[in-house]
C-alpha positions as a Markdown table, in Angstrom:
| # | Residue | x | y | z |
|---|---|---|---|---|
| 1 | Gln | -0.1 | 0.4 | -0.3 |
| 2 | Val | 1.0 | 3.7 | -1.0 |
| 3 | Gln | 1.0 | 6.1 | 1.5 |
| 4 | Leu | 2.5 | 9.8 | 0.7 |
| 5 | Val | 3.5 | 11.5 | 4.2 |
| 6 | Glu | 4.0 | 15.3 | 4.2 |
| 7 | Ser | 6.0 | 17.4 | 6.5 |
| 8 | Gly | 7.2 | 21.4 | 6.8 |
| 9 | Gly | 4.2 | 23.3 | 7.2 |
| 10 | Gly | 3.4 | 25.9 | 9.6 |
| 11 | Leu | 3.1 | 29.4 | 10.4 |
| 12 | Val | 5.1 | 32.2 | 8.7 |
| 13 | Gln | 5.6 | 35.8 | 8.5 |
| 14 | Ala | 5.4 | 37.5 | 5.1 |
| 15 | Gly | 8.4 | 37.7 | 3.0 |
| 16 | Gly | 9.4 | 34.5 | 4.9 |
| 17 | Ser | 10.4 | 30.8 | 3.6 |
| 18 | Leu | 9.3 | 27.1 | 4.7 |
| 19 | Arg | 10.2 | 24.2 | 3.0 |
| 20 | Leu | 7.9 | 21.1 | 2.8 |
| 21 | Ser | 8.4 | 17.5 | 2.1 |
| 22 | Cys | 6.7 | 15.1 | 0.9 |
| 23 | Ala | 7.9 | 10.9 | 0.7 |
| 24 | Ala | 6.4 | 8.0 | -0.5 |
| 25 | Ser | 6.4 | 4.6 | 1.2 |
| 26 | Gly | 5.3 | 1.4 | 0.3 |
| 27 | Asn | 5.7 | -0.4 | -3.7 |
| 28 | Ile | 5.6 | 3.0 | -6.1 |
| 29 | Asp | 7.5 | 2.6 | -9.1 |
| 30 | Ser | 7.3 | 4.5 | -12.4 |
| 31 | Val | 6.6 | 7.5 | -11.2 |
| 32 | Lys | 5.7 | 9.9 | -14.0 |
| 33 | Thr | 5.2 | 13.2 | -12.0 |
| 34 | Met | 5.3 | 14.4 | -8.8 |
| 35 | Gly | 3.4 | 17.8 | -8.1 |
| 36 | Trp | 2.1 | 20.1 | -5.2 |
| 37 | Tyr | -1.3 | 21.6 | -4.8 |
| 38 | Arg | -3.0 | 23.9 | -2.5 |
| 39 | Gln | -6.5 | 24.6 | -1.6 |
| 40 | Ala | -7.5 | 28.0 | 0.0 |
| 41 | Pro | -11.0 | 28.2 | 2.6 |
| 42 | Gly | -13.7 | 28.4 | -0.2 |
| 43 | Lys | -11.2 | 28.0 | -3.2 |
| 44 | Glu | -10.6 | 25.0 | -5.5 |
| 45 | Arg | -7.7 | 23.0 | -5.3 |
| 46 | Glu | -5.1 | 23.9 | -7.5 |
| 47 | Arg | -1.8 | 22.6 | -8.8 |
| 48 | Phe | 0.7 | 25.2 | -8.8 |
| 49 | Ala | 4.3 | 23.3 | -9.5 |
| 50 | Val | 5.0 | 19.9 | -11.1 |
| 51 | Ile | 8.1 | 17.8 | -11.8 |
| 52 | Ala | 8.5 | 15.2 | -14.1 |
| 53 | Ser | 10.3 | 11.9 | -14.1 |
| 54 | Gly | 12.9 | 13.5 | -16.4 |
| 55 | Gly | 13.3 | 16.7 | -13.9 |
| 56 | Ser | 11.3 | 19.4 | -16.3 |
| 57 | Thr | 9.3 | 21.5 | -14.0 |
| 58 | Asn | 6.3 | 23.7 | -14.5 |
| 59 | Tyr | 4.9 | 26.3 | -12.4 |
| 60 | Ala | 1.5 | 28.7 | -11.8 |
| 61 | Asp | 2.2 | 32.2 | -12.5 |
| 62 | Ser | 1.1 | 32.8 | -9.0 |
| 63 | Val | 4.1 | 30.8 | -7.3 |
| 64 | Lys | 7.1 | 31.4 | -10.6 |
| 65 | Gly | 10.2 | 33.0 | -9.3 |
| 66 | Arg | 9.3 | 32.3 | -5.5 |
| 67 | Phe | 8.8 | 28.5 | -4.9 |
| 68 | Ala | 11.2 | 25.9 | -6.0 |
| 69 | Ile | 10.0 | 22.1 | -6.5 |
| 70 | Ser | 12.8 | 19.3 | -6.5 |
| 71 | Lys | 13.2 | 15.7 | -6.3 |
| 72 | Ala | 15.2 | 12.7 | -4.7 |
| 73 | Ser | 13.6 | 10.0 | -7.1 |
| 74 | Ala | 15.9 | 7.1 | -5.2 |
| 75 | Lys | 14.2 | 8.3 | -2.2 |
| 76 | Asn | 10.3 | 8.7 | -4.0 |
| 77 | Thr | 10.7 | 12.0 | -1.7 |
| 78 | Val | 9.7 | 15.6 | -3.6 |
| 79 | Tyr | 10.3 | 19.0 | -1.9 |
| 80 | Leu | 8.7 | 22.3 | -2.4 |
| 81 | Gln | 10.9 | 25.3 | -1.4 |
| 82 | Met | 8.9 | 29.0 | -1.0 |
| 83 | Asn | 10.1 | 31.5 | -0.7 |
| 84 | Ser | 9.0 | 35.4 | -0.2 |
| 85 | Leu | 5.5 | 33.9 | 1.3 |
| 86 | Lys | 2.5 | 36.0 | 1.0 |
| 87 | Pro | -0.8 | 36.0 | 2.9 |
| 88 | Glu | -2.5 | 34.6 | 0.0 |
| 89 | Asp | -0.1 | 31.7 | 0.1 |
| 90 | Thr | -2.4 | 30.6 | 3.0 |
| 91 | Ala | -3.7 | 27.0 | 2.2 |
| 92 | Val | -3.7 | 23.7 | 2.6 |
| 93 | Tyr | -1.0 | 22.3 | 0.9 |
| 94 | Tyr | -1.0 | 18.3 | -1.0 |
| 95 | Cys | 1.5 | 16.4 | -2.8 |
| 96 | Asn | 0.3 | 14.2 | -5.5 |
| 97 | Phe | 2.0 | 11.4 | -7.5 |
| 98 | Leu | 0.9 | 9.5 | -11.0 |
| 99 | Val | 2.5 | 6.3 | -11.1 |
| 100 | Gly | 2.2 | 3.8 | -13.6 |
| 101 | Ala | 0.8 | 3.9 | -17.0 |
| 102 | Leu | -2.9 | 2.1 | -18.2 |
| 103 | Pro | -3.9 | 2.9 | -15.6 |
| 104 | Ile | -2.2 | 5.5 | -14.3 |
| 105 | Arg | -2.7 | 5.6 | -10.7 |
| 106 | Ser | -2.8 | 8.8 | -8.7 |
| 107 | Tyr | -1.9 | 9.4 | -4.6 |
| 108 | Trp | -2.4 | 12.0 | -2.5 |
| 109 | Gly | -0.8 | 13.0 | 0.7 |
| 110 | Gln | -2.5 | 14.2 | 3.4 |
| 111 | Gly | -2.5 | 17.5 | 3.5 |
| 112 | Thr | -0.3 | 20.0 | 5.3 |
| 113 | Gln | -1.6 | 23.3 | 6.8 |
| 114 | Val | 0.8 | 26.8 | 5.6 |
| 115 | Thr | -0.1 | 29.9 | 7.1 |
| 116 | Val | 1.5 | 33.3 | 6.3 |
| 117 | Ser | 0.9 | 35.9 | 8.7 |
| 118 | Ser | 1.0 | 39.5 | 7.2 |
């Protein structure tokens, strides 16, 4: 059984930094993408950063230049470095792995709260 465990959330002042981690345990192979999503109160969950198995990355405009996604494939772990945090970054942050092919399986972390105070 595959589980994704997140860590690193918390409370930070605007302009500060946080680093999130998401580690997968269990029998997992052929990870296609690792991504980070977030959901603010009253809003839909949105994907804002993704890294493919080959290392290419993609970011939403809202975080581009401030956040950086990276991975340690051997550890099945994905990281998110968040700098220059803003109050509007406040949300529950989730990691997601897309694994395998036909069918592709999707796994989610439990979510971690990030709160940015002004």
